[in-house]
N, C-alpha and C positions, 0 to 999 in steps of 0.2 A: 333240170332239172323237169322235175313232173308238171304240167298243166293246171293250175289252182280250177278244184272239181273235178279234176279226171281222177278215175279209180285209183290212180298208182300214186297220188298226190299224197301227205302227208298228216291232212288236214281229213279228206275222204276215208283213209283208214280208220283215225282216232274217233271220229265219227261212226262210226261203223259198229266200235267195241262195244260190247252189251255193260252198261252200267253196275254196279252190284249191288245190291238192294241191303238198304241199312237198317240189319235186324236189332239191331241195339238201342231201344231208348230211354228214354230218362223213364222214374217210374211213373210221375204224373202223368205222361200219356199212354203207360200201360196200361194206370186201371182208367184210364179213359173207354179207351181199346177196349176195355173188358166190360166196362157196364152196357157195350153195343149188340153182346150174346147172353143178359141175364136177364133175367124176367121182370117185370117191372113192378117193387114193391114196393109201401109207402107213400104217402099222398103226392099228387104234383100238382106243377102249378109252377108260378113263379109270385113272390113277392119284395116288396123293396123294404128294406132295412134302412130306416132314419136315426143320424148321428147328427148329435153340434161339432161344431168347427168354430173356433177362436180366434179363424186371419181366414180370410182370400186363399183360395187357393183353387191350383187349375186339376184338371183329374187326371194328369200325369204323375200329380205330383201326390195328389191323394194317393192314386194305386200307389205308386213308390212307398208312402206313409205304414196302408197297409199290409203292404205285400212285406217289411220291416218288420211287422208285429209278428206276423205267421199267417197272413188270411192269403188264399191263394188266388192272386188277382186273374186267373182267364177264369173262376168261376162267377166274377163278379161281373155282368152282361153292359151292364149301365149303372153311370155316375152321375147322379142328373143332382141342377141346385135350387132346389122349390119352392124354396123360403130363404129368408137372411139368418145368414147363419144355422143353416140346414144341407145337410147332404145327403142324398137316396143313394144306396148300394141297391141295383136289380140282384136279386139271385135264386135260384131253385128255392123250391121250400125247405125240400132237404137239405140244404146246406145252411139254413141259415139261423140250427143246433151250433153248428159247428162255429160260426162265425161267431157267434152268443156267447158263446164259452172263452174260443181266443179272447174278444176282446173282452171280455170280463178277469182271465188273466191282466191286463193291463189297465183296470179300471175303467176302460170306454164304455160309459153303460146310452144301448139303443134308447130314444125316444120311444115312448112306449104307446103313446097315441095321435099319432102324427096325420092330419088331415091333409093330401095336399092341393086338393081345392078346397080349402077355408076361403073367405073371401080379404080375412085377418093378415092373410101373408102378401096381399097386394103390398108391395114398400114407393112404389113409384110416386111421388107429390103430384102427377096429375093424372089421377085415375079418383085423389079425393074426393073429387066432386059428384062423382055417379052416383047413381044411385043401388039400395043392396041388391035388388036386382040384377041391376048392369054387371054390378061388382061380379056377383055369383056367376052371369054369363062369360062376361072376361077371363075369367080364372078359371072355366069350366074348358072353356076357349084354350087358352093356352097349355091347361093340362093335356088337352088330346092333342095338339102338336106334336106334343112331345112325345109321347106315347107312342105318335104317327112316323118319329124321327126318328125315330130309336131301333123301329121296328122296318128303317129301310137299310142301318146301319149292318145289322147282325144275318148270319148266314139264314138261307131257309130253312135247317135242319133247328131250329133252338128259331127264328121267325114265325111260324105257323101257329107254334102251340105259345107262342106268348099272344102272340097275336088272341088268341083264345081265351086266354087268359085276363088280357086287359079288357074284352067284350065283356068278361061276364062280372066284371068288374063296373063296367058301366063307364068306361073310360072312354073308348071307342065307341065308335057305329057301327051298324055291318056293311054298311061302304068302304 
C-alpha cells in the first residue's frame, strides 16, 4: 500500500476531488437568498411580539410549538421571558403582521401593550422592599442585560441593525 498522506494514497485522492455545489435548496432558503438582492421596501427594524403562556416552557419547546402553528421559527430572533406567564418573540417588523395573522387563525391573541421595563413585572419577593425608583433601576438594568446578551448570540449581519433598534428604543446605551 501507499503511505498515508502521499499523493498516491486513496485519502489524498479523495480530498483532491472537487465537491459538488449544492444548487437545490429549500424554498425558505431561496426566499432568504433572494431578499439579499431586492431593494429595501417597507418599514425597517425589530420589535418584540408578546404572548401569554399558560405554563412553563423552555425556548426549544416554544419554538417547536410556534413552528407547529405555522410560524417560521427561523424568523424569530430571540425568545425571552420578561414576566411571569409572558413570552417575548423578537422579529423583524415586516414579519410581525404575518405572525399575527397566523396566530389569529389559532385564536392566539398577542398582548397589545406590554412594557418589559414595568417594575410590576419584578416577581421575586426579595425585591418587594425596594423603593419604586430602585425597582425601576433594577428592571431597566435587567432588561438592558438581556438585550446585550441577545446581541452576543446573533450573526453580525443581524446584530448591527438590532443594536441600532435597541439603542433607538432606549434599551441599551451607546457604549
